[in-house]
N, C-alpha and C positions, 0 to 999 in steps of 0.2 A: 569081679574082684577089684579091678582098677577104679571103677566108679565108687565102690564102697570105701576104698582107702581115701579117695579124693574127698568124699563127703565128711570123713573124719577130720581131715586137716584143714577144712574150710572154717575160718574163725567166725563164730557167731557174732552178728552185729551188736554194737553197744549203743543203745538208744536211751539217752537220759538228758534231761534239761539241767540248767544251772542249779535250780532248786533241788532236784534229785541228786545231783553231784554233791551239793552241800550236805544233804542228808546222808549220803554215802560216806562222806568224811566223818560225820558224827557217829555213824554206825561203826566205822573202823576204829575210832578212838574208844568207843565203848567196848569194843572187842579187845582192845589192848588192855584195858583195865581188868576185864574178866580173865584174860590170859595171864596177867600178872598174878592174880590170886590163884589161878590154876597151877602155876609153877610153884608157888608157895605151898599150895595144898599137896602137891606131889612130894615136895621136900619134907613136909611135916608127916605125910603118910609113910614115907620111907623110914622115918625115925620113930614112929609110933607103933603101938602093939596091933594096930589095924592091919589085917592081912591084905596081900595084894589082890586076892580073890574078892574081898569085900570092896576094895577100891574100884575094881573093874566092874562089879555089879552096879555100884553107884553110878559109874560113868556111862554105862550102856543100857543096862536092864531097866533102870528107872525111866530115863527119857524114852527108851524104846517102847515101853509099855504105854506111856502117854501118847506117843506118836503112832502107835499101831493102827488106831481107827483112821487116821489121816492117810496112812500108807494104803490101807485097803480101799478107801474111798477114791483115792487118786491113782490106783494101780493101772487102770486102763491107759492113762497118759504116760505114767512113769515107764511102763514096759516098752514104750515106743522109743525110748532113749537107747542109744547104742550100748551094748553090753560092755564095751571098752570103757566108757565113761562111768557106768554104774559100778563096775569092778574097781575102777580107779578111786571112786569115792569110798567104797566099802573097805578097801585095804588101806588107802592113803590116810584116812582119819580113824581107822578101826583099831582092832586089837594089837597088830604089830606096832603101830605108832604109839599107842598108850603104854604098852608093856615095856618097850625099849626105853621110852622116856622115863618111866617110873624106876627102872633099874639104874639108868644113868644118873637120875637125880639123887640116888642113894650114894653115888660115888663122887659127885662133884657139887660145888656150891650152886645156889640159885642163880647167881650172876652168870655162871657158865651156861647152864641149860637155857635160861631165858634169853640169852643172847645168841647162842649157836643155833637153836631150833628156828625161831622166827627171824633171826638175823641173817642166816644164810639161805633161807627159803626164797627170797627174791632172786638170788643168783640162780638157783635151780629152776624157778619159774621162767625167768628170762631165757635160760638155756633151752628149756623145752619150747618156749614160744618162738625162738629164733630158728632152732633146728627143725622142729616139726611143722610150724605154721608159717615160717618165713616172715615173721613179724619184723618191722623196722626197728633198728637199734639206735635211738636218737642220741645226740651228744650229751644231753643232760642226764639221760638214763645211764650212759656209760660212766659219766663222772660220779653219779650217785652210787652205782653198784661198786665202782672201784673204792669209794670211801667206805662203803659197808664192808667190803672184803678186807680192807686195811684195818678197820676196827675189829673185825673178827680175829685177824692175825694177832693184833695186840692183845686181845683177850686170851687167846690160846697161849701166847708167849708168857703172859702173866701167871699162868697156872702150870707151866711146864716143869717148874722146879719143885713141885709138891710131891706127888707120888705117881707110880706107874698106873695105879688104878684110876687116877684122874684122867689120864690120857685115854683109857678105855671108855670112860664116861663121855668124853668129848667125841669119840668116834661114834658112839651110840646116838648122840645128839645130832650129828651130821646125817646119819641114816634116817632119823626121824624127820629132819628138815627135808630130805629128798622125798620121803613119803608124803609130807604135807604139801610139797609142791605139786606132786601128782594129783592129790586131792583138789587143790586149788584150780588147776587147769581143767580137771574133770568137771567140777561144778560149773565153771565158766562155759564149757562146751555143751553141757547137758541141757542148759536152758531151764532147769527146774527152779521152782520157787525156793526160798531159803528153808522153809519148814519141810518141803518135800525132800530136799537134799539131806536135811538132818534126819528125817525118817529113814531114808535109804541107808544111812550110816548106822544109826543106833539100833534099829529093829533087828537086822540079821546078826550084828555083833552081840547085841544083848541076848538073843536067842542062843547063840553059841556058848556064851558064858553060863547061862542058866543050864543048858544041856550038859556042859562039863561039870558043873556043880552037882547035878543030879546023878550023873553016871559015875563020877569019881567018888562021890560021897564025902567030899571035903567039907569039914565043919567050918562054919563061920565063926569069926572071933568076936562078933558083936554081943553075943549073949553074956559074955563075961566082962564086958566093959561098961562103964558108966556112959550115959547118953552124951555127956560133954566131950567124950573122946571121939565120937563118930558123927554127931549131927552136923558139925560144920563141913565135914567131908561130903556128906550126903547133899548138902545144899550147894556146895561149890561144884562138885563133880557131876551130880545128877541134874540139878536145875540150872545153875549159872552157866556151866560149860556145855552140858548136853543139849540144853534148849536155848539159853540166852546167846552165848557166843556163836553157836551154829547159825542162828537166825541172823545175827548182826553181820557175820562174816559173809554169808550167802548174799545178803542184801547189798553189802559194800561191793562185792564182786559184780553184781548186776549193774550197779551204778557207776563204778570206777574202772572195772576191768580187773583181771587177775594180777597183772604185774604191779599196778598201783596199790592195790589192796595188800598184797604181800609186802610191798615196801613199807607201808604204814605200820604193818605188824612188827617191823623191826624196832619200833619205839618201845616194845615190851620190856627190854632189859632195863631201860631207865626207870620205868615205873616199878618193876619187880624188885630191882636192887634197892631203890629207896624204901620200899615196903619192908624188905628183908633187913635193912639197916635199922628201921624204926622198930620192927617187931622182935628181931632176933639178934640185933647188934652185929650183923655180919660185916666184916671189914672190907674195905674197897681200896686197893692200892692205886698209885698214880697211873700205872700202865693200863690197868683195867678201866680207870676213869677216862683216860685218853681214848681207849678203844670204843667205849660207849659214846663219847662225844662225836667221834668220827662216824659211828653208825647213825646218829641223829642227823648229822649233816647229809649223809648219804640218803637218808629217807626223804629229806626235803627236796633233794635233787631228783631222785629216782621216781618219786610218786607223781611227778608232773606238776607240782605246785608252782615252781618257778616258771615253767613254760606257760602255764595258764595265766599267771600274773603278767607276764610279758605280752601275751596275746591280748 
C-alpha cells in the first residue's frame, strides 16, 4: 500500500526542448481562444431554446463517438494508468464540470464564469501540487498567484451588489475550477497523449449521456428548431471544445507542466469578455477591468515566463 501511494505522488518528469515549450505556449493560447468561445457558447445556450441535454450530447457524445476507435485501439496502454488519475480525468472534465458550469452561466455574466473557472484553477492546481507532490513554490509563482487571487476578489466584489443568485453562480464556478484542477493534475500524472486523455473523458461521459437519454425518454429540442439555432453549439461544444481544446490543453501540459498551463488559462477572461462586449454589448465596470488586469499580470508571473526570460 505504501509503495502504491508513493508511486502516485511521484511527479512525472517534464521533458521538453525550447522549441517544444514554444509550441506548448502556442497550444495554450489556442486553448484560451477556444475556451473563450466555450464560455460564450454556454451563456448563449443558457438563454436559448436548446435544452441542456442537447448541449451535453454535443459536448460529450459527439467527440466520444469520434474518439471511441482510438480508445479501443490504445486501451491496453490506457488501462495501465492508475485508476486514481483516470477517475480524476473522467470526473474533473466530465458531466459534473459541464453541468455545473452551464447552470452557473445562466445565473452570472460571461465575465464572471470565464474568470472564476480558469482564473482560480491555477490556485487549486498549485495547492494540489504543493500538498500532494511537495512541489517547490517559487517566488514568482507566489507573486503571480497572489495577483490572480486579488483579481478574482475584485471580480467577485464587482458582482456582489447584483443579486443573490449571482453569488450562487460564483460558487458553482469555484466548484468547477476545483474539478478542472483535479483534471489538470490527473492528465499531467497519467502520461497519456492529448487525444488519449480526451478519449478517456468523452467516451464514458458521452455513453452516460446517451444512456440517460434512452432510459429517460427525454425528447430532444433540436427537431423543432432551425439549424441556425443549434449548429454553432454543435461545432463549438462537440468539435472545438471536445476535440480541439482537449488536444491543445493536453499538449500544453506535456510541454509546460500543469501549473504553467493552468496559469496561462487565466487569460481566458480577457479574451472572453472582449468577445462578449463585441457580440452582446456586455458592460464591464472599472472594478472588473482592474480585476482582469491583475489576473493577466498574475499569469505572466505564475506561468514562468519571467523566470525563463531572466534565465
